[in-house]
C-alpha positions as CSV (number, residue, x, y, z in Angstrom):
1,X,32.2,7.4,16.0
2,X,31.3,7.2,12.3
3,X,28.8,4.4,13.0
4,X,27.2,6.5,15.8
5,X,26.9,9.4,13.4
6,X,25.2,7.2,10.8
7,X,22.8,5.8,13.4
8,X,22.0,9.4,14.6
9,X,21.3,10.4,11.0
10,X,19.0,7.5,10.4
11,X,17.1,8.3,13.7
12,X,16.7,11.9,12.5
13,X,15.6,10.8,9.1
14,X,12.9,8.5,10.6
15,X,11.8,11.3,12.9
16,X,11.2,13.5,9.9
17,X,9.2,10.8,8.1
18,X,7.1,10.3,11.2
19,X,6.5,14.0,11.5
20,X,5.6,14.3,7.9
21,X,3.0,11.6,8.3
22,X,1.5,13.4,11.2
23,X,1.3,16.7,9.5
24,X,0.1,15.2,6.1
25,X,-2.7,13.5,8.0
26,X,-3.9,16.6,9.9
27,X,-3.4,19.3,7.2
28,X,-3.3,17.4,3.9
29,X,-0.2,17.1,1.7
30,X,-0.8,20.2,-0.4
31,X,-1.2,22.4,2.7
32,X,1.9,21.1,4.4
33,X,5.2,22.9,4.2
34,X,8.7,21.6,4.9
35,X,8.9,24.2,7.6
36,X,5.9,22.7,9.4
37,X,7.4,19.2,9.1
38,X,10.6,20.5,10.6
39,X,8.8,22.0,13.5
40,X,6.8,18.8,14.1
41,X,10.0,16.8,14.0
42,X,11.9,19.2,16.3
43,X,14.7,19.8,13.7
44,X,15.8,22.7,11.5
45,X,14.4,23.1,8.0
46,X,18.0,22.6,6.8
47,X,18.0,19.1,8.5
48,X,14.9,18.2,6.6
49,X,16.5,19.3,3.3
50,X,19.7,17.4,4.2
51,X,17.7,14.1,4.1
52,X,15.0,15.0,1.5
53,X,15.4,17.2,-1.6
54,X,11.7,18.2,-1.5
55,X,8.2,17.3,-0.3
56,X,7.7,14.8,-3.1
57,X,10.9,13.0,-2.0
58,X,9.8,12.9,1.6
59,X,6.3,11.6,0.6
60,X,7.9,8.8,-1.4
61,X,10.0,7.8,1.5
62,X,6.9,7.6,3.7
63,X,5.1,5.6,1.1
64,X,8.0,3.2,0.5
65,X,8.0,2.2,4.2
66,X,4.6,0.7,3.7
67,X,4.8,-0.4,0.0
68,X,8.1,-2.2,0.1
69,X,7.0,-4.7,2.9
70,X,3.8,-5.1,0.9
71,X,5.7,-6.1,-2.2
72,X,8.0,-8.4,-0.2
73,X,4.9,-10.1,1.3
74,X,3.3,-10.3,-2.2
75,X,6.5,-12.0,-3.6
76,X,6.4,-14.5,-0.7
77,X,2.7,-15.2,-1.1
78,X,2.6,-15.6,-4.8
79,X,5.2,-18.3,-5.1
80,X,2.5,-20.2,-6.9
81,X,4.7,-22.6,-8.9
82,X,4.1,-26.0,-7.5
83,X,1.4,-24.9,-5.1
84,X,-1.8,-26.9,-5.0
85,X,-4.1,-23.9,-4.2
86,X,-3.1,-20.7,-6.0
87,X,-6.6,-19.3,-5.4
88,X,-5.9,-19.5,-1.7
89,X,-2.7,-17.6,-2.3
90,X,-4.7,-14.7,-3.8
91,X,-7.1,-14.7,-0.9
92,X,-4.3,-14.8,1.7
93,X,-2.6,-11.9,0.1
94,X,-5.7,-9.7,0.0
95,X,-6.7,-10.7,3.6
96,X,-3.2,-10.1,5.0
97,X,-3.2,-6.6,3.5
98,X,-6.5,-5.8,5.3
99,X,-5.0,-7.3,8.5
100,X,-1.9,-5.1,8.1
101,X,-4.2,-2.0,8.0
102,X,-6.0,-3.2,11.1
103,X,-2.9,-4.0,13.1
104,X,-0.4,-1.3,12.1
105,X,-1.3,2.4,12.6
106,X,1.6,3.6,10.4
107,X,0.3,1.5,7.5
108,X,-3.3,2.7,8.1
109,X,-2.3,6.4,8.3
110,X,-0.1,6.1,5.2
111,X,-3.0,4.6,3.2
112,X,-5.3,7.3,4.5
113,X,-2.9,10.0,3.3
114,X,-2.4,8.5,-0.1
115,X,-6.1,7.9,-0.7
116,X,-7.7,11.0,0.9
117,X,-5.1,13.6,1.8
118,X,-3.1,14.0,-1.4
119,X,-3.9,15.7,-4.7
120,X,-1.8,14.1,-7.4
121,X,-1.1,17.2,-9.5
122,X,2.0,19.1,-10.5
123,X,5.1,17.6,-8.9
124,X,2.9,14.8,-7.4
125,X,1.7,13.6,-10.8
126,X,4.9,11.4,-11.0
127,X,4.0,9.9,-7.7
128,X,0.6,8.8,-9.1
129,X,2.3,7.2,-12.0
130,X,4.6,5.2,-9.7
131,X,1.6,4.1,-7.6
132,X,-0.2,2.9,-10.8
133,X,2.9,1.1,-11.8
134,X,3.0,-0.7,-8.5
135,X,-0.6,-1.6,-8.8
136,X,0.1,-3.0,-12.3
137,X,2.7,-5.3,-10.8
138,X,0.3,-6.6,-8.2
139,X,-2.3,-7.3,-10.9
140,X,0.3,-9.2,-12.9
141,X,1.1,-11.4,-9.9
142,X,-2.6,-12.1,-9.4
143,X,-3.0,-13.0,-13.1
144,X,-0.1,-15.6,-12.8
145,X,-1.9,-17.2,-9.8
146,X,-5.2,-17.4,-11.8
147,X,-3.3,-18.9,-14.7
148,X,-1.9,-21.5,-12.4
149,X,-5.4,-22.2,-10.9
150,X,-6.7,-22.7,-14.4
151,X,-4.0,-25.1,-15.3
152,X,-5.0,-27.1,-12.2
153,X,-8.6,-27.2,-13.2
154,X,-9.8,-24.9,-10.4
155,X,-11.4,-22.4,-12.7
156,X,-14.2,-23.0,-15.3
157,X,-12.7,-23.4,-18.8
158,X,-14.4,-20.3,-20.1
159,X,-12.8,-18.0,-17.4
160,X,-10.0,-15.8,-18.6
161,X,-7.2,-15.4,-16.0
162,X,-6.4,-11.8,-17.2
163,X,-10.0,-10.7,-16.9
164,X,-10.3,-12.4,-13.5
165,X,-7.1,-10.6,-12.3
166,X,-8.4,-7.2,-13.4
167,X,-11.7,-7.8,-11.8
168,X,-10.0,-8.8,-8.5
169,X,-7.6,-5.9,-8.7
170,X,-10.4,-3.3,-9.2
171,X,-12.6,-5.0,-6.5
172,X,-9.7,-4.8,-4.0
173,X,-8.7,-1.2,-4.8
174,X,-12.4,-0.2,-4.3
175,X,-12.5,-2.1,-1.0
176,X,-9.3,-0.5,0.2
177,X,-10.7,3.0,-0.6
178,X,-13.9,2.3,1.2
179,X,-12.1,0.7,4.1
180,X,-9.9,3.8,4.6
181,X,-12.8,6.2,4.4
182,X,-14.9,4.1,6.9
183,X,-13.3,5.8,9.9
184,X,-16.0,4.6,12.3
185,X,-15.7,1.0,11.1
186,X,-19.4,0.5,10.8
187,X,-19.8,-0.1,7.0
188,X,-16.8,-1.8,5.5
189,X,-14.0,-2.4,7.9
190,X,-15.6,-5.1,10.0
191,X,-16.8,-6.9,6.9
192,X,-13.8,-6.6,4.6
193,X,-12.4,-10.1,5.2
194,X,-15.8,-11.7,4.5
195,X,-16.1,-9.6,1.3
196,X,-12.8,-10.9,0.1
197,X,-13.7,-14.5,0.9
198,X,-17.0,-14.1,-0.9
199,X,-15.2,-12.6,-3.9
200,X,-12.8,-15.6,-4.1
201,X,-15.6,-18.2,-3.6
202,X,-17.1,-16.9,-6.8
203,X,-14.0,-17.9,-8.7
204,X,-13.9,-21.6,-7.6
205,X,-15.2,-24.1,-10.1
């Protein structure tokens, strides 16, 4: 019975997260209330507060469902020690992120909310700092891959791995933003993979 109760609670929690995503997407985060999320989920407002202390907590849970798998994939991809092609590791990670956006509507909607439907002010300022911290971790992984590439002679001697990593990081953040905003897919979405490949070709010696 206890196991069934735990399973039911997890189902309800997930239903609330899914409902929040839908309402955030249609109304924007700042114009969404916990009451509206409860209505969308078909639960009481008390049930929402049982699982989440506030809207920021709920937003973070929604974000983590996308970011935690991203970080896991990044850790798997950037096992560059001993690899013969660390530049390919970077390219693979960037391309796989775009493919995840293409293939998974939950990932796509979450990125759209984070990039176009949320104002990072007041209580959400801390969320922005956490996002920036995550981004810094990704950049550091990319820098390690560039350092490995340089040690293998794949980069020109004058190229600085730190500068290359920052350049790739900012390029990709910009590409993600334009990808998300290109709803009709006519400007950036269909060319994103080729943009990444072109970016990485410029790094090769």
